[in-house]
C-alpha positions in Angstrom: -43.4 11.4 -44.6 -41.1 9.5 -47.0 -37.5 10.4 -47.7 -38.2 12.3 -50.9 -40.9 14.5 -49.2 -38.5 15.4 -46.3 -35.8 16.5 -48.7 -38.3 18.4 -50.9 -39.7 20.2 -47.9 -36.1 21.0 -46.6 -35.1 22.3 -50.1 -38.2 24.4 -50.4 -37.6 25.9 -47.0 -34.1 26.8 -47.8 -35.2 28.3 -51.1 -37.8 30.5 -49.3 -35.2 31.6 -46.7 -32.3 32.3 -49.1 -33.3 36.0 -49.8 -33.1 36.6 -46.1 -29.6 35.3 -46.0 -28.6 37.4 -49.0 -29.9 40.6 -47.3 -28.0 39.8 -44.1 -24.7 39.9 -46.0 -24.7 43.6 -47.0 -21.7 45.9 -47.3 -19.4 46.6 -44.3 -20.6 49.3 -41.9 -17.9 51.7 -40.7 -20.0 52.5 -37.6 -19.3 49.0 -36.3 -15.5 49.1 -37.1 -12.7 50.8 -35.3 -10.9 53.6 -37.2 -7.9 51.3 -37.8 -10.1 48.5 -39.2 -11.9 50.8 -41.6 -8.7 52.4 -42.8 -7.0 49.0 -43.2 -10.0 47.6 -45.2 -9.8 50.5 -47.7 -6.0 50.2 -47.9 -6.0 46.4 -48.5 -8.8 46.4 -51.1 -7.8 49.7 -52.9 -11.5 50.6 -53.2 -14.5 49.7 -51.1 -18.2 50.6 -50.8 -19.0 51.1 -47.2 -22.1 51.9 -45.2 -21.7 55.2 -43.4 -25.2 55.7 -41.9 -28.6 54.2 -41.7 -29.5 55.0 -45.3 -26.1 56.2 -46.6 -23.0 54.7 -48.2 -20.0 55.8 -50.2 -17.1 54.5 -52.2 -13.7 55.0 -50.6 -10.3 54.6 -52.3 -6.8 54.3 -51.1 -5.3 56.5 -53.9 -6.2 58.3 -57.1 -5.3 55.3 -59.2 -8.6 53.8 -58.1 -10.6 56.7 -59.5 -11.8 57.0 -63.2 -9.9 59.3 -65.6 -11.1 62.9 -65.0 -11.6 62.4 -61.3 -9.4 63.5 -58.4 -9.3 62.4 -54.8 -10.6 64.2 -51.8 -9.7 63.2 -48.2 -12.7 61.3 -46.6 -13.6 61.3 -42.9 -16.2 59.0 -41.4 -17.5 58.3 -37.9 -16.4 54.9 -36.7 -17.0 53.0 -33.5 -14.1 54.6 -31.7 -13.5 57.9 -33.5 -15.5 60.8 -34.9 -13.9 62.0 -38.1 -11.6 59.1 -38.9 -9.5 59.7 -42.0 -10.4 56.5 -43.8 -8.9 57.3 -47.2 -10.3 59.3 -50.2 -13.4 59.6 -52.3 -13.4 60.3 -56.1 -14.8 63.5 -57.4 -14.9 65.1 -60.8 -11.8 67.2 -61.5 -13.2 70.7 -62.2 -9.8 72.4 -62.3 -9.1 74.3 -65.5 -5.9 72.6 -66.5 -4.5 71.3 -69.7 -2.7 68.2 -68.4 -5.1 65.5 -69.7 -2.1 63.7 -71.1 -0.6 63.4 -67.6 -3.8 61.8 -66.2 -3.7 59.2 -69.0 -0.2 58.1 -68.1 -0.8 57.3 -64.4 
C-alpha cells in the first residue's frame, strides 16, 4: 500500500465511524449525576435539556427569565444517582392563570 492509499483508507474509516462518535455525545443524563451536580449544571447554564429516563428528557431552567413570554415556572424534581426527587430547578409551562398583567411579563 502506498502512502496515499493508507491515508485514504484511514480517512474513509473515520468518515464511516463519525456518526457513532456523534451518537455517543448525547445530552447529559441526570441518572448518572449527583443531585448537586445536576442542580449546579442547570444553575450555571440557566437552561439545559437533560435526559431523565431511558426514553425521556426535559428542559430545565434556573429561573423564569429562561422561559418564553406567556410561560411560568414549576418546580422540577428528578431522580439522580444519589437522590430520589432532587429539586433540580424548574420547567416552563404555559401560564393559564386568568390575569391581566401581560405588561408586567414583558418588562422582566
